C-alpha positions, 0 to 999 in steps of 0.5 A: 271530191277527189278526196271524198272519193278516197282517190290518192292520185289524179290527173287533169287532162282537158280537152286540148289545153292545159289552162286550168291544170296549174290551178288544180296542182295548186289546190292539190299541193293544198290538200295534200292530193298529187295531182298530175299534169295532163292533156287529152289531145284529140288527133286529126282523126279524131281520135283522143290521146291522153298525155300525162306529164313530169311537170307543170312546165312540161305539158304547158310546152306540149300545150304550146306545140298542139296550139299551134296546130289547133285551127283558128275557129272562135267558140260559140258559147251558146252552142258548146259552152264557156271555156273558163279559166279558173285561179286556185281559189275557184275564181273565173280568170278569164276564158278561152276564145278559140274553140277546143272541142275541135280536132288538131291537124296533127295525127295520132303518130305525130302526136305520141311523138310530140307527147314522148317528146316532151317527157310524157307517157301516151295513153289511147283514151276510152278505147272501148267506145266507138266514137273519139277511141283509137280502134273506132276511129281508125280500126287498129293501132299504128304501128310507129304509135308507141303506147304506154297504155290504154284506158277504159271508161268507168263502167266498161268491164275489163273482162268485156274489154278483153274479150272483145279487143284482144289485140289491145292486151298487150298495153297495160289497162287503165280505168279512168273516171273521165269526169267531166263534172264532179258528180262523174268521180263518184263511185267511178270504179277507178284503178288501183295501181301498186306504185312505191309512191302517188308520183308521176314517176313511180307510174311512169315506172309501172307502165314502162315495166309491163308488170300488169299484176300491179294495177287492180281494175276495181 
């Protein structure tokens, strides 16, 4: 679906897990579509932070740390749905028994520091939303939280964002699909980033450069 939509770089950021990242990266390699490994973590304050990492090994090490702080609450499939793990041929390998749709016991600043320690970039997810967004939950950006970018969702205008959230104007702004199903990738108004190659290193260089003129939101 990403190829049909003409995307040249995607990231996989499942909620509190990286269990399916490796399989998607394998398919990306086969199709010639770069896939960045990542995770979306729900912090103690119910803020969603995205971590994008340079390698599968880095995101799996980060996942191991996060799972040390993920409460041992069992998933209830009849309420929350199955948490299925697939291989690269789309065959079910198993399922995750611990509930992923919950907060870890780490705060925003602790999760941000852990992402940095594992070589990743930290993005505040869907900051335009009241629920699970950084400003909606906290009302401010903690002083010791190192953000590399902020994300708005696929149908929120950049102009409205800048008008309502001027305090975040100092960060690079990305628009991502936040896709939970394939249809979410269709006409998702994603970001256009001007980088030398579709890779983690190139994206990180852009975000750290502060050259927001190389990011265009369509």
